C-alpha positions in Angstrom: -21.3 54.3 -41.3 -18.8 53.6 -38.7 -18.8 52.6 -35.0 -16.8 54.8 -32.7 -17.1 53.2 -30.1 -18.5 50.0 -28.4 -19.9 48.9 -25.1 -21.0 45.5 -23.6 -22.5 45.4 -20.0 -22.4 42.0 -18.8 -24.3 42.7 -15.2 -27.0 43.7 -16.4 -28.5 47.6 -15.7 -24.7 48.5 -14.8 -22.3 50.0 -15.8 -20.5 48.9 -19.3 -17.2 48.0 -21.0 -15.6 49.9 -23.9 -13.9 47.0 -26.2 -12.2 47.5 -29.5 -13.5 44.2 -30.7 -15.8 41.9 -29.2 -17.6 38.6 -30.4 -20.9 37.8 -31.5 -23.2 35.2 -29.5 -23.1 32.1 -32.6 -26.9 31.1 -31.7 -28.5 35.2 -31.6 -26.1 37.1 -33.4 -26.2 39.7 -29.7 -22.7 40.7 -28.3 -21.6 37.4 -26.9 -22.4 37.4 -23.2 -23.8 41.1 -22.9 -26.6 41.5 -19.8 -25.2 37.8 -19.2 -25.6 37.8 -15.6 -27.5 40.2 -13.0 -28.1 41.4 -9.8 -30.9 39.6 -7.7 -32.9 41.2 -4.7 -34.3 39.0 -1.8 -37.8 38.8 -3.8 -35.4 36.8 -6.8 -36.7 40.2 -8.8 -33.5 41.2 -11.0 -32.5 44.4 -9.7 -32.7 47.6 -12.6 -31.2 51.0 -12.8 -34.4 52.7 -12.7 -35.4 51.2 -9.2 -31.8 51.3 -8.0 -29.3 53.9 -10.0 -26.2 53.0 -7.9 -26.3 49.8 -9.7 -24.5 52.1 -12.8 -21.6 53.0 -10.7 -20.5 49.3 -11.0 -17.7 48.6 -13.3 -17.8 45.6 -14.5 -14.6 43.3 -17.2 -15.2 40.8 -18.3 -12.1 38.8 -19.2 -13.3 35.9 -21.8 -9.7 33.4 -21.8 -9.8 33.5 -17.9 -14.1 33.0 -17.3 -13.8 35.6 -14.8 -15.5 38.8 -13.6 -14.0 41.7 -12.1 -16.1 44.4 -10.5 -15.1 47.7 -9.3 -17.6 50.2 -7.4 -16.6 53.7 -5.8 -15.0 53.0 -1.8 -15.1 49.4 -2.2 -11.7 46.9 -3.1 -12.4 45.3 -7.1 -14.5 42.5 -6.7 -13.5 39.1 -8.9 -15.5 35.9 -9.6 -14.8 32.7 -11.6 -18.2 32.5 -13.8 -19.0 29.5 -15.8 -18.3 30.1 -18.8 -18.4 26.2 -19.9 -17.2 26.9 -23.3 -13.8 28.6 -23.8 -13.1 30.9 -26.8 -11.3 29.5 -29.8 -11.3 31.9 -32.6 -13.8 34.1 -31.5 -16.1 31.3 -31.0 -18.2 29.7 -28.4 -20.4 26.3 -28.5 -24.6 27.1 -28.2 -26.2 27.0 -25.5 -27.7 23.7 -26.2 -24.6 22.6 -26.6 -22.9 24.0 -23.4 -22.3 21.0 -20.8 -24.5 22.1 -17.2 -23.4 24.6 -15.0 -22.3 23.1 -11.5 -23.6 26.3 -9.4 -26.9 26.0 -7.5 -29.9 27.6 -9.9 -32.9 29.8 -7.9 -35.8 31.0 -9.4 -35.9 34.5 -10.3 -38.7 37.2 -12.0 -36.8 38.7 -15.4 -39.4 41.4 -16.9 -42.1 39.7 -15.3 -40.9 36.1 -16.4 -40.5 33.7 -14.0 -36.8 31.9 -14.9 -34.1 30.3 -13.7 -30.5 31.2 -13.3 -27.4 30.0 -11.8 -26.2 31.7 -8.7 -22.3 32.2 -8.6 -20.4 34.4 -6.1 -21.3 32.6 -3.3 -22.0 34.9 0.7 -18.6 37.7 0.3 -20.2 38.0 -3.7 -23.1 39.0 -2.1 -21.8 41.3 0.5 -20.5 43.3 -2.0 -23.2 43.6 -4.0 -24.9 44.4 -1.6 -22.4 47.0 0.1 -22.3 48.8 -3.4 -25.6 48.8 -4.5 -27.3 49.3 -1.0 -29.6 45.9 -1.3 -29.6 43.1 0.2 
């Protein structure tokens, strides 16, 4: 058996990025930063492509070394976000989540799969406006 293509989805419910190689999260064994971030609507519930199909048109590209997430969408200029990747990649490894330093970004209450959780907000008002235009949800 052989893997022919590998995709990582940094933004939940958005398009994936094709990669030739990708590190694994040392705690979970999953692809590192796969579905790590999501877009929350006005109520704090994470958006899903089943209800918001325009999410699938977003094309994220994650640069681990630079700590940048670049997102493209039809008809919009590319958005680049600096992400809180507290531990940079060193030989394709990162520190376990518990060992990472806390994010300096403010946290908000979110609902993910019916469960309340907290997440850091990244990008600020400019990113919020870009995603609103791209997805059609404030």
